PASE-440438 format. One line per field, with one value per residue (C-alpha): residue in three letters; residue number from 1; x, y, z. Coordinates in nm, 4 decimals. Layout:
REM PASE-440438
r <- c(Ala  ...)
k <- c(NUM  ...)
x <- c(X  ...)
y <- c(Y  ...)
z <- c(Z  ...)
//
This chain:
REM PASE-440438
r <- c(Unk  Unk  Unk  Unk  Unk  Unk  Unk  Unk  Unk  Unk  Unk  Unk  Unk  Unk  Unk  Unk  Unk  Unk  Unk  Unk  Unk  Unk  Unk  Unk  Unk  Unk  Unk  Unk  Unk  Unk  Unk  Unk  Unk  Unk  Unk  Unk  Unk  Unk  Unk  Unk  Unk  Unk  Unk  Unk  Unk  Unk  Unk  Unk  Unk  Unk  Unk  Unk  Unk  Unk  Unk  Unk  Unk  Unk  Unk  Unk  Unk  Unk  Unk  Unk  Unk  Unk  Unk  Unk  Unk  Unk  Unk  Unk  Unk  Unk  Unk  Unk  Unk  Unk  Unk  Unk  Unk  Unk  Unk  Unk  Unk  Unk  Unk  Unk  Unk  Unk  Unk  Unk  Unk  Unk  Unk  Unk  Unk  Unk  Unk  Unk  Unk  Unk  Unk  Unk  Unk  Unk  Unk  Unk  Unk  Unk  Unk  Unk  Unk  Unk  Unk  Unk  Unk  Unk  Unk  Unk  Unk  Unk  Unk  Unk  Unk  Unk  Unk  Unk  Unk  Unk  Unk  Unk  Unk  Unk  Unk  Unk  Unk  Unk  Unk  Unk  Unk  Unk  Unk  Unk  Unk  Unk  Unk  Unk  Unk  Unk  Unk  Unk  Unk  Unk  Unk  Unk  Unk  Unk  Unk  Unk  Unk  Unk  Unk  Unk  Unk  Unk  Unk  Unk  Unk  Unk  Unk  Unk  Unk  Unk  Unk  Unk  Unk  Unk  Unk  Unk  Unk  Unk  Unk  Unk  Unk  Unk  Unk  Unk  Unk  Unk  Unk  Unk  Unk  Unk  Unk  Unk  Unk  Unk  Unk  Unk  Unk  Unk  Unk  Unk  Unk  Unk  Unk  Unk  Unk  Unk  Unk  Unk  Unk  Unk  Unk  Unk  Unk  Unk  Unk  Unk  Unk  Unk  Unk  Unk  Unk  Unk  Unk  Unk  Unk  Unk  Unk  Unk  Unk  Unk  Unk  Unk  Unk  Unk  Unk  Unk  Unk  Unk  Unk  Unk  Unk  Unk  Unk  Unk  Unk  Unk  Unk  Unk  Unk  Unk  Unk  Unk  Unk  Unk  Unk  Unk  Unk  Unk  Unk  Unk  Unk  Unk  Unk  Unk  Unk  Unk  Unk  Unk  Unk  Unk  Unk  Unk  Unk  Unk  Unk  Unk  Unk  Unk  Unk  Unk  Unk  Unk  Unk  Unk  Unk  Unk  Unk  Unk  Unk  Unk  Unk  Unk  Unk  Unk  Unk  Unk  Unk  Unk  Unk  Unk  Unk  Unk  Unk  Unk  Unk  Unk  Unk  Unk  Unk  Unk  Unk  Unk  Unk  Unk  Unk  Unk  Unk  Unk  Unk  Unk  Unk  Unk  Unk  Unk  Unk  Unk  Unk  Unk  Unk  Unk  Unk  Unk  Unk  Unk  Unk  Unk  Unk  Unk  Unk  Unk  Unk  Unk  Unk  Unk  Unk  Unk  Unk  Unk  Unk  Unk  Unk  Unk  Unk  Unk  Unk  Unk  Unk  Unk  Unk  Unk  Unk  Unk  Unk  Unk  Unk  Unk  Unk  Unk  Unk  Unk  Unk  Unk  Unk  Unk  Unk  Unk  Unk  Unk  Unk  Unk  Unk  Unk  Unk  Unk  Unk  Unk  Unk  Unk  Unk  Unk  Unk  Unk  Unk  Unk  Unk  Unk  Unk  Unk  Unk  Unk  Unk  Unk  Unk  Unk  Unk  Unk  Unk  Unk  Unk  Unk)
k <- c(1  2  3  4  5  6  7  8  9  10  11  12  13  14  15  16  17  18  19  20  21  22  23  24  25  26  27  28  29  30  31  32  33  34  35  36  37  38  39  40  41  42  43  44  45  46  47  48  49  50  51  52  53  54  55  56  57  58  59  60  61  62  63  64  65  66  67  68  69  70  71  72  73  74  75  76  77  78  79  80  81  82  83  84  85  86  87  88  89  90  91  92  93  94  95  96  97  98  99  100  101  102  103  104  105  106  107  108  109  110  111  112  113  114  115  116  117  118  119  120  121  122  123  124  125  126  127  128  129  130  131  132  133  134  135  136  137  138  139  140  141  142  143  144  145  146  147  148  149  150  151  152  153  154  155  156  157  158  159  160  161  162  163  164  165  166  167  168  169  170  171  172  173  174  175  176  177  178  179  180  181  182  183  184  185  186  187  188  189  190  191  192  193  194  195  196  197  198  199  200  201  202  203  204  205  206  207  208  209  210  211  212  213  214  215  216  217  218  219  220  221  222  223  224  225  226  227  228  229  230  231  232  233  234  235  236  237  238  239  240  241  242  243  244  245  246  247  248  249  250  251  252  253  254  255  256  257  258  259  260  261  262  263  264  265  266  267  268  269  270  271  272  273  274  275  276  277  278  279  280  281  282  283  284  285  286  287  288  289  290  291  292  293  294  295  296  297  298  299  300  301  302  303  304  305  306  307  308  309  310  311  312  313  314  315  316  317  318  319  320  321  322  323  324  325  326  327  328  329  330  331  332  333  334  335  336  337  338  339  340  341  342  343  344  345  346  347  348  349  350  351  352  353  354  355  356  357  358  359  360  361  362  363  364  365  366  367  368  369  370  371  372  373  374  375  376  377  378  379  380  381  382  383  384  385  386  387  388  389  390  391  392  393  394  395  396  397  398  399  400  401  402  403  404  405  406  407  408  409  410  411  412  413  414)
x <- c(5.7340  6.0944  6.3918  6.5206  6.8305  6.6182  6.3702  6.6576  6.7869  6.4367  6.4099  6.7406  6.6359  6.2953  6.4538  6.7084  6.4425  6.1945  6.4466  6.5680  6.2943  6.2993  6.6778  6.6588  6.3907  6.5917  6.9061  6.7224  6.5440  6.8666  7.0592  6.7948  6.7185  7.0888  7.1655  6.8765  6.8566  7.1942  7.0147  7.0330  6.7005  6.6578  6.7165  6.3743  6.1998  6.4005  6.3074  5.9347  5.9495  6.1437  5.9159  5.6076  5.7358  5.8241  5.4528  5.4552  5.1139  5.2076  5.4905  5.6430  5.2994  5.2932  5.5425  5.2630  5.0011  4.9004  4.8913  5.2625  5.3712  5.1729  5.2320  5.3955  5.6446  5.7314  6.1060  6.1189  5.9275  6.1284  6.4583  6.3217  6.2205  6.5647  6.7363  6.5153  6.5972  6.9699  6.9772  6.7645  6.9729  7.2927  7.1476  7.0260  7.3667  7.5314  7.2849  7.3317  7.7099  7.6897  7.4501  7.7017  7.9965  7.8166  7.8942  7.6175  7.6387  7.7283  7.8726  7.8453  8.2147  8.2931  8.0634  8.2043  8.5705  8.7818  9.1435  9.4000  9.5251  9.8699  9.9766  9.9884  10.1862  10.5542  10.8308  11.0171  11.2349  11.1385  10.7624  10.4879  10.3544  10.1043  10.0961  9.7531  9.6626  9.3527  9.1380  8.9002  8.7854  8.7798  8.4175  8.2492  8.0749  7.7100  7.6437  7.9926  8.1264  8.2899  8.6581  8.8888  9.0457  9.4039  9.3232  9.1364  9.4419  9.6752  9.4446  9.4220  9.8037  9.8438  9.9816  10.1321  10.2640  10.0892  10.1417  9.9806  9.9126  9.5959  9.2356  9.1054  8.8583  9.1382  9.3491  9.0631  9.0617  9.4356  9.4088  9.1228  9.3252  9.6301  9.4376  9.2600  9.5927  9.8011  9.5442  9.3617  9.0266  8.6998  8.5821  8.6971  8.5316  8.7571  8.6710  8.9481  8.9275  9.1388  9.4147  9.4519  9.2874  9.1006  8.7706  8.7753  8.5140  8.6285  8.5087  8.7415  8.9089  8.6774  8.8239  9.1703  9.4621  9.2589  9.1409  9.4987  9.6047  9.5797  9.3972  9.6120  9.8387  9.8757  10.0078  10.3047  10.4504  10.8280  11.0769  11.3795  11.5845  11.3579  11.5232  11.4534  11.1749  11.0041  10.6343  10.3210  10.3098  10.6858  10.8160  11.0298  11.2399  11.2527  11.5821  11.5975  11.8707  11.6705  11.5247  11.4134  11.0461  10.9167  10.6048  10.4542  10.4538  10.1029  10.1908  10.4960  10.5780  10.8915  11.0177  11.1734  10.8341  10.6808  10.9414  10.8884  10.5145  10.5610  10.7929  10.5446  10.2700  10.4928  10.4943  10.1288  9.9597  9.7212  9.3527  9.1422  9.0218  9.3801  9.4802  9.4420  9.2117  9.5060  9.6147  9.9111  9.9518  9.8003  10.0677  10.0331  9.9712  10.2628  10.1687  10.1387  10.3321  10.2818  10.6622  10.9331  11.1880  11.4448  11.5591  11.4201  11.0558  10.8051  10.7069  10.3905  10.4440  10.1898  10.3549  10.2294  9.9988  10.2176  10.5167  10.3399  10.4098  10.7775  10.8340  10.6703  10.9016  11.2188  11.4478  11.4719  11.8298  11.7531  11.5026  11.5556  11.3436  11.3404  11.3516  11.0521  11.2611  11.2018  10.8372  10.8464  10.4777  10.5386  10.8282  10.5915  10.3342  10.6030  10.7171  10.3596  10.2965  10.6151  10.4879  10.1539  9.9572  9.7231  9.5606  9.1874  8.9331  8.6180  8.3154  8.1405  7.7768  7.4958  7.4494  7.8168  7.9808  8.2161  7.9703  7.9169  8.2113  8.5777  8.8482  8.9550  8.6011  8.5507  8.8847  8.9499  9.2992  9.2172  8.8814  8.9522  9.3323  9.3573  9.5068  9.3440  9.5948  9.3677  9.0102  8.8345  8.5327  8.3373  8.6512  8.8755  9.1647  9.3051  9.6229  9.7379  9.4270  9.4385  9.2107  8.9954  8.9146  8.5377  8.4051  8.0785  7.8515  7.9856  8.3478  8.6143  8.8580  9.1909  9.3054  9.5991  9.6084  9.6037  9.3599  9.1354  9.1230  9.0435  8.7623  8.6119  8.6414  8.4740  8.1876  8.1327  8.1742  8.0469)
y <- c(11.0916  10.9680  11.1816  11.4461  11.2528  10.9460  11.1585  11.3019  10.9521  10.8400  11.1472  11.0725  10.7117  10.8150  11.0857  10.8485  10.5838  10.8295  11.0376  10.7650  10.8131  11.1969  11.1891  10.9708  11.1939  11.5087  11.3622  11.2618  11.5956  11.7919  11.5770  11.5801  11.9507  12.0445  11.8045  11.9186  12.2917  12.3721  12.5559  12.4624  12.4047  12.6469  12.4898  12.6056  12.4019  12.0957  12.1490  12.1720  11.8684  11.6565  11.7338  11.6767  11.3386  11.2472  11.2766  11.5342  11.6899  11.7821  12.0307  12.3038  12.4343  12.1370  12.3207  12.5629  12.2930  12.2526  11.8785  11.8972  12.1738  12.0440  11.6760  11.4610  11.3531  11.7104  11.6697  11.3399  11.4731  11.7951  11.6083  11.3713  11.6653  11.8239  11.4948  11.4500  11.8032  11.7568  11.4260  11.5654  11.8797  11.6770  11.4363  11.7275  11.8930  11.5657  11.5244  11.8856  11.8442  11.5205  11.6811  11.9618  11.7249  11.4513  11.4465  11.6030  11.3262  10.9633  10.7660  10.3929  10.3923  10.5361  10.2946  9.9905  10.0851  9.7746  9.7092  9.4523  9.1754  9.2427  8.8923  8.9890  9.3135  9.2919  9.5448  9.6568  9.9636  10.0824  10.0845  9.8259  9.6721  9.4025  9.1642  9.1377  8.8087  8.6976  8.4490  8.2081  8.2217  8.5447  8.6330  8.7880  9.1234  9.1323  9.2910  9.2210  8.9269  8.6449  8.6754  8.4701  8.1652  8.2880  8.6275  8.4609  8.2472  8.5494  8.7360  8.4357  8.4235  8.8004  8.9554  9.2913  9.4757  9.7858  10.0161  9.8802  10.2206  10.2924  10.1922  9.8770  10.0808  10.2901  9.9776  9.8245  10.1326  10.1030  9.7346  9.8130  10.0824  9.8558  9.5677  9.7949  9.9460  9.6289  9.4158  9.6962  9.5846  9.7582  9.7397  9.5845  9.5183  9.4241  9.3245  9.2620  9.0646  9.1235  8.8975  9.1015  8.8340  8.9891  8.8691  8.9976  9.0386  9.1875  9.2845  9.1933  9.4646  9.6313  9.7873  9.6395  9.8337  10.0922  10.2775  10.3325  10.5083  10.8899  11.0784  11.1413  10.8481  10.4988  10.1869  10.0122  9.6866  9.6557  9.3872  9.4775  9.4355  9.5562  9.7430  9.5768  9.7537  9.9036  9.9477  10.0736  10.4512  10.4991  10.7353  10.5404  10.6186  10.3687  10.4190  10.3168  10.3808  10.6728  10.8500  10.8236  10.7798  10.8951  10.7646  10.6149  10.2426  10.0965  9.7253  9.4984  9.1308  8.9519  8.6445  8.5209  8.5169  8.3528  8.0754  8.0213  7.9967  7.7533  7.5357  7.5296  7.3899  7.1548  6.8779  6.7717  6.6046  6.8204  6.7407  6.7453  7.0937  7.2234  7.0888  7.2373  7.0727  6.8971  6.7389  6.9679  7.1253  7.4714  7.7323  7.8988  8.2717  8.4892  8.6825  9.0569  9.2045  9.5312  9.5494  9.3955  9.1615  9.2400  9.0536  9.0212  9.0945  9.3152  9.6661  9.8445  10.2186  10.4922  10.7245  11.0057  10.8818  11.0411  10.8266  10.4924  10.3639  10.4631  10.2926  9.9714  9.9655  10.0251  9.8007  9.8815  9.9198  9.9634  10.0969  10.3737  10.4673  10.8444  11.0149  11.2120  11.3971  11.4217  11.4410  11.6887  11.6435  11.2797  11.3780  11.6149  11.3400  11.1091  11.3683  11.4338  11.0630  11.0253  11.3039  11.1248  11.3726  11.2996  11.5032  11.4760  11.6404  11.7623  11.9051  12.1806  12.1035  12.3527  12.2973  12.3056  12.5694  12.6784  12.7510  13.1203  13.2274  13.2971  13.0551  13.2972  13.3458  12.9706  12.9352  12.6080  12.5573  12.6497  12.4719  12.1521  12.1255  12.1091  12.3420  12.4310  12.3782  12.4617  12.5527  12.4583  12.6739  12.5931  12.4606  12.7510  12.6714  12.8831  12.7427  12.8424  13.0579  13.3420  13.3709  13.6220  13.3721  13.2937  12.9395  12.8580  12.5549  12.2905  12.4053  12.1353  12.1929  12.0117  11.9973  11.8410  11.7192  11.4172  11.1366  11.1979  11.5722  11.5143  11.2749  11.5256  11.8064  11.5951  11.5062  11.8712  12.0313  11.7772)
z <- c(15.3169  15.3052  15.4063  15.1659  15.0463  14.9760  14.7808  14.5739  14.4961  14.3993  14.1770  14.0020  13.9471  13.8132  13.5908  13.4347  13.3767  13.2302  13.0363  12.7982  12.5407  12.5569  12.5175  12.2055  12.0559  12.1375  11.9808  11.6623  11.6464  11.6868  11.4360  11.1627  11.1976  11.1852  10.9018  10.6814  10.7537  10.9116  11.1979  11.5671  11.7460  12.0422  12.3820  12.5091  12.2428  12.3435  12.7099  12.6333  12.4077  12.6572  12.9537  12.7406  12.6290  12.9851  13.0577  13.3352  13.2666  12.9113  12.9675  13.1827  13.2940  13.5272  13.7504  13.8504  13.8954  14.2645  14.2092  14.1421  14.3811  14.6806  14.6183  14.8812  14.6117  14.5134  14.5690  14.3844  14.0841  14.0693  14.0679  13.8016  13.5793  13.6189  13.5304  13.2239  13.1075  13.1589  12.9704  12.6876  12.6503  12.6430  12.3838  12.1724  12.1832  12.0750  11.7892  11.6800  11.6770  11.4780  11.2309  11.1708  11.1176  10.9268  10.5495  10.3474  10.0902  10.1387  9.8487  9.8022  9.7261  10.0705  10.2516  10.0731  10.1021  10.1568  10.2423  10.1343  10.3584  10.5011  10.3958  10.0261  10.0690  9.9793  10.0397  9.7292  9.7021  10.0494  9.9878  9.9864  9.6711  9.5910  9.2967  9.1376  8.9711  8.7828  8.9745  8.8054  8.4477  8.2510  8.1876  7.8852  7.9073  7.8147  7.4775  7.3367  7.1342  7.3330  7.4144  7.1847  7.3483  7.3085  7.4576  7.7429  7.8197  7.8180  8.0526  8.2841  8.3116  8.3530  8.6707  8.7624  9.0678  9.2033  9.5048  9.8195  9.9785  9.7767  9.8544  9.6891  9.4836  9.3321  9.2836  9.0837  8.8614  8.8012  8.7157  8.4768  8.2986  8.2809  8.1251  7.8797  7.7695  7.7475  7.5661  7.3816  7.5231  7.4468  7.8090  8.1370  8.4727  8.7659  9.1232  9.3767  9.6990  10.0083  9.8714  9.5492  9.3354  9.0461  8.9052  8.5478  8.2766  7.9471  7.6040  7.3134  7.1042  6.8549  6.5439  6.5991  6.4585  6.2698  6.5776  6.6965  6.3740  6.3952  6.1191  5.8129  5.8916  5.7459  5.9171  5.7545  5.8826  5.8395  5.9471  6.1531  6.4668  6.7458  7.0330  7.3662  7.5517  7.2474  7.3240  7.1575  7.1544  7.1229  6.8560  6.6045  6.2995  6.0115  5.8242  5.4545  5.1940  5.0543  5.3575  5.7186  5.8058  6.1407  6.3096  6.6227  6.7015  6.6891  6.6995  6.7214  6.7011  6.8173  6.6311  6.9556  7.1263  6.8204  6.8221  7.1934  7.1423  6.8522  7.0615  7.3458  7.1259  6.9249  7.1846  7.2306  6.9324  6.7381  6.7326  6.4194  6.5035  6.5155  6.1749  5.8292  5.5719  5.4033  5.7310  5.7984  6.1377  6.1649  6.2367  6.5744  6.5564  6.6600  6.9720  6.9582  7.2482  7.4371  7.4916  7.2694  7.4280  7.1577  6.8493  6.5010  6.4490  6.2740  6.3664  6.2566  6.2393  6.1662  5.9103  5.6907  5.4175  5.1489  5.2391  5.2614  4.9091  4.9097  5.2455  5.1258  4.8227  5.0293  5.2289  5.5972  5.7219  6.0905  6.3389  6.5920  6.8945  6.9419  7.2784  7.3938  7.6491  8.0211  8.1200  8.4057  8.4839  8.5725  8.7972  8.9771  9.0219  9.1572  9.4109  9.5203  9.5701  9.7728  9.9988  10.0374  9.8244  9.5355  9.2572  9.1934  8.9665  9.1424  8.9618  9.1566  9.2376  9.2701  9.6453  9.7445  9.9668  9.6854  9.4048  9.3390  9.5552  9.4985  9.6053  9.8773  10.0095  10.0282  10.2166  10.0366  10.1753  10.5361  10.5504  10.3589  10.3540  9.9737  9.7134  9.3807  9.0995  8.8069  8.7200  8.3961  8.3182  7.9998  7.8335  7.9384  8.1722  8.4530  8.6107  8.9605  9.0146  9.2653  9.5642  9.3754  9.0998  9.1002  9.0957  8.9187  8.9160  8.6786  8.6966  8.7208  9.0053  8.9976  9.3577  9.5426  9.9016  10.1284  10.0322  10.3364  10.2701  9.9031  9.9916  10.2363  9.9807  9.7121  9.9443  10.0401  9.6976  9.4461)
//
């Protein structure tokens, strides 16, 4: 029998070598049990499991076995058992802690989160921005008619600047909304790479002008001097010698842009496909713009159906764009963004820690670092709810906070 220190060293070596597998099993057991049930496995159960896996006569009863207690390698085996237990208990504690902190639900969006390359970020007005461009050909969406050639060309040449401090997934959503709004598309699918180049597939507009006209209104196209910056959705007044007609802008066309487009296509010779049956050159269509660049043009305004005939029979003196006033809600959003906060809507799930409790009982602000601005329950709204306000399954919570806190709250609640 070797000296006592040598036996201890042999025991430590044997315990580390033998304790690897029990430690891995203890970690997995602690993590899975905590993650699934939320309960910590008792330490005694971990000890029995670890020693049994280590193969020392099937468990702790081996400590009373004469073969173990009277063995010449008693010191070595005892130290090895102690090392195995220590490693297993530590691994179990680590697995239990990870199981408690691990998100209950993983989303594909979170796992596939990407970032933009720093090379494409520009500084403008004290904050970073990125210019998104369309890369490659604009694709057609399955189940929709093909995109017209002119619209495809406009989409291919489109670009716009966006904030660079948002995740790529959210940036894709903003680009999608921007394209759908500017070109009145039926559907859009956008994928961005790390250099802010967009791969776009779109569905052409369906229904055209008619779907933008509110019920009870009629669209009337009138010529006039368009104020620079006029856009779809603006409130306009059409002034005639008899009366003033008020309505919202649903479409506009600038003669300046039309002349520029005609001059651009005047140089190259026309092919047979671009000529009319009598041999004359086919006139190029005047582009419909989302924003007017000023000058003469035509404006399509949605006015009350009762005033349609009188407006068509009148001469337009001039056009006015009416003020909508200051939109305080947008100022609030701007201030929140400058502070690094965002607003998100979260639907309460049936297995979340908030369902069936009040906002105060759930300690939303202290636990998750977010503030509930409003609650929508079965169509009824409650703004600035108190801590005693109950939250039910299916309620929509509108919360404000930092992006990381909002993501954690969504994962826990939804």
